[in-house]
C-alpha positions as CSV (number, residue, x, y, z in Angstrom):
1,X,160.4,154.3,174.3
2,X,163.4,152.0,173.7
3,X,164.4,151.9,170.0
4,X,167.5,149.8,170.0
5,X,170.3,148.0,171.9
6,X,173.8,149.3,171.8
7,X,176.4,146.7,173.0
8,X,179.8,147.9,174.0
9,X,182.9,145.7,173.6
10,X,186.1,146.8,175.4
11,X,189.2,145.5,173.6
12,X,192.9,145.7,174.2
13,X,193.2,146.0,170.3
14,X,190.0,147.7,169.3
15,X,191.3,148.6,165.8
16,X,192.0,144.9,165.0
17,X,188.7,143.7,166.5
18,X,186.8,146.3,164.4
19,X,188.6,145.1,161.3
20,X,187.6,141.5,162.2
21,X,183.9,142.5,162.6
22,X,184.0,144.4,159.3
23,X,186.2,142.1,157.1
24,X,185.8,138.6,158.5
25,X,182.2,138.7,159.7
26,X,181.2,141.1,157.0
27,X,179.2,143.4,159.3
28,X,178.2,146.8,157.9
29,X,179.3,149.8,159.8
30,X,179.0,153.6,160.0
31,X,182.0,155.8,160.9
32,X,181.6,158.1,163.9
33,X,183.1,161.3,162.5
34,X,183.2,162.9,165.9
35,X,185.5,160.2,167.3
36,X,189.0,158.9,166.5
37,X,189.7,157.7,162.9
38,X,188.4,154.3,162.1
39,X,185.9,154.4,165.0
40,X,183.1,152.2,163.6
41,X,179.7,151.4,164.9
42,X,178.4,148.1,163.6
43,X,175.0,146.9,162.5
44,X,174.7,143.7,164.5
45,X,172.5,140.7,163.6
46,X,169.1,140.5,165.3
47,X,169.4,140.0,169.0
48,X,167.7,138.5,172.0
49,X,168.5,138.7,175.7
50,X,168.3,135.8,178.2
51,X,168.4,136.5,181.9
52,X,169.9,133.6,183.9
53,X,170.0,133.2,187.6
54,X,173.4,133.1,189.4
55,X,174.7,132.6,192.9
56,X,177.9,134.3,191.9
57,X,178.7,137.9,190.8
58,X,176.6,139.3,188.0
59,X,178.1,138.7,184.5
60,X,177.2,139.7,181.0
61,X,178.4,137.6,178.1
62,X,178.3,138.0,174.3
63,X,177.3,135.0,172.2
64,X,176.7,135.0,168.5
65,X,174.2,132.6,167.1
66,X,174.2,130.5,163.9
67,X,172.0,127.9,162.2
68,X,174.8,125.3,161.6
69,X,177.7,125.5,164.1
70,X,180.0,123.0,162.4
71,X,179.6,124.8,159.0
72,X,180.1,128.2,160.6
73,X,183.3,127.1,162.4
74,X,184.6,125.6,159.2
75,X,184.0,128.8,157.3
76,X,185.7,130.9,160.1
77,X,188.6,128.5,160.3
78,X,189.0,128.8,156.5
79,X,189.4,132.6,157.1
80,X,192.1,131.9,159.7
81,X,190.0,132.4,162.7
82,X,190.9,130.5,165.9
83,X,188.0,128.6,167.4
84,X,187.4,126.5,170.4
85,X,186.1,123.0,170.8
86,X,182.4,122.2,170.3
87,X,180.4,121.2,173.4
88,X,176.9,119.9,173.6
89,X,175.0,121.8,176.3
90,X,171.6,120.3,175.8
91,X,170.0,123.7,175.0
92,X,172.4,123.9,172.0
93,X,175.9,123.3,170.8
94,X,178.5,125.9,171.4
95,X,182.1,126.9,170.7
96,X,184.1,130.1,170.9
97,X,185.8,132.4,168.3
98,X,188.9,134.3,169.2
99,X,189.1,137.9,168.0
100,X,192.5,139.4,166.9
101,X,192.8,141.0,170.4
102,X,192.7,137.6,172.0
103,X,189.2,138.1,173.4
104,X,187.0,135.1,173.1
105,X,183.3,135.3,172.4
106,X,180.7,132.6,172.3
107,X,179.2,131.1,169.2
108,X,176.3,128.6,169.4
109,X,173.6,126.9,167.5
110,X,170.5,127.0,169.7
111,X,168.1,124.1,170.3
112,X,165.8,126.3,172.4
113,X,163.1,128.5,171.1
114,X,164.5,131.8,169.8
115,X,163.0,135.3,170.2
116,X,165.1,137.3,167.7
117,X,162.6,136.9,164.9
118,X,159.7,138.3,166.9
């Protein structure tokens, strides 16, 4: 049956974004020796998937989760990472982090029950 989830990120500067995941976020990786040099596949944190209704086109988004948004943003800012403003959404507080390619991904501290520890 299903053994894992493989998330794909398409980036205009994949090499820089891979270095960010490795060096700034500290994610472990394996090299894919059958692909281009520096093609890394990262071990991601535990994950969960929420399926939200929409009246618009289907969209898939990437959001990283943390236990203390303010502290995490301060740590990332200390490493030179550009971040967005904090907004209170009720279900949690969220912001964004900007990858070297300019791609923004969500970062939030949930207030809702989480499933990633199941």
